C-alpha positions as CSV (number, residue, x, y, z in Angstrom):
1,X,94.6,112.4,127.8
2,X,94.9,109.2,125.6
3,X,97.9,107.3,126.4
4,X,99.0,105.1,123.1
5,X,101.8,102.5,124.1
6,X,104.1,101.5,120.9
7,X,104.9,98.0,120.8
8,X,108.5,96.7,120.3
9,X,109.0,96.3,116.6
10,X,108.3,92.6,115.2
11,X,111.4,93.1,112.9
12,X,114.0,95.6,112.6
13,X,116.3,95.5,109.2
14,X,119.3,97.9,108.7
15,X,120.9,98.9,106.1
16,X,124.1,97.2,104.9
17,X,127.1,99.2,104.6
18,X,128.9,96.9,101.6
19,X,125.9,94.5,100.9
20,X,127.1,91.1,99.5
21,X,123.9,90.2,98.3
22,X,121.1,91.8,96.0
23,X,119.9,94.5,97.8
24,X,117.6,97.4,97.1
25,X,119.0,100.8,98.2
26,X,121.2,98.7,100.8
27,X,118.9,96.5,102.5
28,X,119.4,92.8,102.0
29,X,116.7,91.3,104.7
30,X,113.2,92.2,103.0
31,X,112.5,88.4,103.3
32,X,112.1,89.1,107.2
33,X,109.3,91.2,106.8
34,X,105.7,89.0,106.4
35,X,104.4,89.3,103.1
36,X,101.0,88.5,103.7
37,X,100.3,90.3,107.0
38,X,99.1,94.2,107.6
39,X,100.9,96.7,110.0
40,X,102.8,100.0,110.2
41,X,106.5,100.8,109.8
42,X,108.9,103.5,110.5
43,X,112.0,104.6,108.3
44,X,115.0,106.0,110.2
45,X,118.0,107.7,109.4
46,X,121.6,106.8,110.6
47,X,121.1,109.2,113.3
48,X,118.0,107.7,114.5
49,X,115.6,110.4,113.4
50,X,112.1,109.5,112.1
51,X,111.9,110.2,108.2
52,X,108.5,108.6,107.4
53,X,106.0,106.4,109.2
54,X,103.6,104.3,106.8
55,X,100.8,101.8,107.1
56,X,99.8,98.9,105.0
57,X,97.5,95.8,104.8
58,X,100.2,93.7,103.1
59,X,103.6,95.3,104.8
60,X,106.4,93.7,102.2
61,X,105.1,94.7,99.1
62,X,104.2,98.1,100.5
63,X,107.6,98.9,101.7
64,X,109.6,97.6,98.9
65,X,107.2,100.1,96.7
66,X,108.8,103.1,98.7
67,X,112.2,102.0,97.3
68,X,110.9,101.3,94.0
69,X,108.0,103.6,92.8
70,X,108.4,107.3,91.5
71,X,105.7,109.0,93.4
72,X,106.7,107.7,96.9
73,X,107.2,111.0,99.1
74,X,110.4,109.5,100.3
75,X,111.7,108.9,96.6
76,X,114.3,111.5,96.6
77,X,115.3,110.4,100.4
78,X,116.0,106.6,99.9
79,X,119.7,107.2,100.5
80,X,118.9,108.6,104.0
81,X,117.1,105.4,105.1
82,X,119.1,103.2,107.2
83,X,116.7,101.4,109.4
84,X,113.2,100.1,108.9
85,X,110.9,99.0,111.9
86,X,108.1,97.0,111.0
87,X,105.1,96.2,113.5
88,X,102.5,93.7,112.5
89,X,98.8,94.5,113.4
90,X,95.9,93.3,111.5
91,X,93.4,95.8,112.9
92,X,93.0,98.3,110.5
93,X,91.8,101.2,112.8
94,X,94.6,100.5,115.0
95,X,97.0,101.1,112.2
96,X,95.9,104.2,111.2
97,X,95.8,105.3,114.8
98,X,99.3,104.3,115.4
99,X,100.3,106.0,112.1
100,X,98.9,109.4,112.9
101,X,99.8,109.2,116.6
102,X,103.6,108.5,115.7
103,X,103.6,111.0,112.7
104,X,102.7,113.6,115.1
105,X,104.3,112.9,118.2
106,X,107.8,112.2,116.7
107,X,107.1,114.9,114.0
108,X,107.9,112.3,111.1
109,X,110.0,114.3,108.6
110,X,108.9,113.2,105.1
111,X,105.2,112.7,106.2
112,X,102.8,115.3,104.5
113,X,99.5,113.9,105.2
114,X,98.1,113.3,108.7
115,X,100.5,116.4,110.1
116,X,98.6,118.4,112.9
117,X,102.3,119.9,114.4
118,X,102.9,122.5,111.3
């Protein structure tokens, strides 16, 4: 059996209840997410249920794209997202392994690819 340990998130941002600053779906802290570094990320709802897992070569633009893009799998569920955890990881193979592992172990609700538990 393969044992995979998930690291602690490098950045966690939360949806603001009444954002005072410019925001995207209530999130005001996108500036805390690295712009040039790769890694993987997880979207949670307010009950701490895993909604979506993704990976990217450049984290901040990819995460923001999920909130702006019309083809994102979470486009109809953006208001559910209450927390984003971000993990920096420059190794493309490791990102792929973490993403697939997290999707299937924690049964991410809105991931449609790489799903083996259905």
